[in-house]
N, C-alpha and C positions, 0 to 999 in steps of 0.2 A: 447688308450681310457680305463679310469679307471672308474668302478662303484661300488656304494655302498661300503660296509665293505671289506677293512678295510681304504677306502679312507677317509672317514670324520674324523675318530681318528687320521689321520696320513697327514691330508690336509697339514700341513705345510711343512713336509717333502717332499711330491710330488711337491708340487707348487715350493720350493725352488729349484729343479733340473730342473724345465720346466717353468719358470715363462712368457714365452710368450703363455702359452696354454689358451684355450678358458674354460670358467667354466660355467657348467649349475649346478646351487643351487635349488635343490627340497625343498620346504618349506610346512609347515603346523602348525596347532595350537600345541604349544609346548606341553601342558599338553594330547592332544589326542595323541600325538606322544608316548609321555612316556608311558599311558594306554596301547597302543598298542602293545608296545616293550615288557611291562612286559608280557602281555597275551600271546605273540608269543614264548618269548624266555627269561625269565629273567637272563640268564648266559651271555648274550652278552655284551659287553663292555659298560662302562660308557661314556655318551657323552661328552668326554675331549678328548684333543690332547695326543697321548701318554698314555693310560691310564694304562700302566703295569699291566695288569691282574686284576684292579679294575672293577667289574661287576655292572650293573644297579642296580641290587638287593639288592647291598648293600650300596646303596645311599638313602638319603631322595628323594622321589618322586619330591617336590617342588624344591629341589637343582637341580634334574636332568633336569627340564624342563627350568629353568635359564640357564643350561650351554648349553642347546640345542640353546637357544634364541642367547646367547653369541657366539656360533660357526657359527650362521648366520650373526651376527654383525660382525665377525673377515672376513669373505670372501667377504662381501660388504666393508669393509675397504680396503682391500690387493688388491682385483683384480680390474685393471680399469674397468670403467663401458662399454666401447666398449668390453671387452671381457667377460663380466658377462651378462648370461641371467638366470632369475628366472623363476620357473614354480611352480604350486600348483596343483596338479593333484585332490584335494579334494573340488576345488574352480571353477567350471566350466571346460569346454573343454579347451585343451591345444591348442593354436595357432600353428600348424603343418606348415604351410607355414613360419611362422616366425623363428620357429625353424630350419627348412632347410636352411632359408638363413643365419642364425647367425653360423650354423655349416660350411657353404660354399659348401654344396652338390649339385649336379645336381637337378634342381626341377623335379620330376617326373609328367609324364602325369598326373596321376590321383592319387592324394594325398590319403594317408591311414591315419588312425584315429590313435590318439595317444591314449595306453589302457587306459579306464577308471576306476576308483575304484567306486563302490557303496557305496556312503557316507562316513561320519566322523568315523562310527564305525568299526571296523574291528572285521569279526567273523569266528573264525577259528574252532569251534567245532559244527557248525551246517551243516545238509545236503546242499549239493549244488546240482542244476540243471544246467548244462551246455547244451545249446541248440543252433545249426548252423543253420542258415538260408543262403540259398544259391540259385542263379539265376540271373536274368536280373534286375540290378537296375531300369530300365524303365519300368519294369512289376511288381514290389514290391508293395505288399498291407500291410501294417503294423498294421492298427489302431485295426483290429479285433484280431490280434495276440496279441498285446499289454495289450488290454481290457480284453480277455478271456484266456490268457494263463499267460502272464509274470506278471502281476499286481496280479492276484489272489496268484500266488505262491509266490512273494515277500510278499505280505500281511500277507501270513500263516507262514511266519519266515523264509523261506528257503531262501538262498542265490542264487540269478540267475545271471548267465553268460550267456553271449550272444556272439555270434561269428556271424560277418556279413560278410560273404565269397562272393562277389557280383561282376558280371560283370559290369563295369562301362560306357561300351561304349555307346553312345547316340542313336545309333541304335539298337532298339530290333528287335529279330528274333522270328516271329510268325511261327508256322509251320501249325498248325491245325485251328485256330480261329486269321485270322489277325485283326488287329486295324480296329475298323469302321464297322465290321461285326454285322449284327443286329441278334438277337434272340428273342425268343416270349416274353420274359421280361427283357432282358438287352442288350448292345452293348458292345463290347469289345473296351477297350479303353487304352492309355498309363498310366502307373502310374505317379505321381507327384514328383519322387526323382529323381535327376540327379548327385548326390554325396553323398559318405558315411556320410559326416558331416550332411547333411539334414536328412538322415535317423536316425543318432545317436539322433538328437532332438525330435525324437518320443518317446525315451525311460526315464522315470523317473529316477531320480538321484540315486535311491535306487539300481539299477541293474548294475552290473559291463558289459563292454562292450569291444571288439575289433573288429578291421574293417581291412580287406584286400582287395583290388581291386584286382579280378580275371580274367586274360584274358585266354580262353581256351585254346588258340594257343601256353601258356606259356608250357603247359604239352602237348606233341605230343600225340595222341593215337594211340597205336600197330594197324595195319592194321588188323592183325589177330583176334583181339576183334571185330573189327567193321564187318568183315566177319560172323564172328561166331552170332553175333546180329542180322542181317539179315536172316541168317539160321535159327534161332530159333523163327523168327517171320512170315515164311512162314505158310501158311494154310495146316492144316493136313487134306488130303482127306482119305472118307470112304473107 
């Protein structure tokens, strides 16, 4: 598997030696790509095949955008349709099950999220907030977090990056307050999310997002830690 630079600039060379390969073509607005590339690093290669040291900063930006579009057309022309899949991470969620099928990978029990980029504009010089949400997906409440934390940060000009590391299993585990138990002014209920994809839809497009299904048994806990934890919880007698 080959990714990113220098693959795009040498696509013809790589594809010539492996013409039966499957190709995932990532696309976006050409003008936005050029603007973002210049902002990130103007010394990177120009968007043409075998650029031989030519940098994007040495080109007319309109010409660079047209060359970017020409590269997309070239890939579509050369690669057979059944060997080609296009994705645009700036135009809505990527269909992860479709991508898994295309790559011929075994379908996981719980689908991960494809990393989501927050909006068309890349912002490299602003302050970032990285926030991780963990727990059980069936007990997840997101609305107040989005309304009171994520949106105010994003609207204040910060780049907000959210990591969803959630247990996706359908049976939530309640320890102190089981579902259905009533209290003076509320009742404990299960949440309304069952997949990472559903949770991701709660976040506005301006927020960067990654998500991974987390099964606690994937990481066995050292028994010494468990014993020490119980010891630390013993009541202290006078």
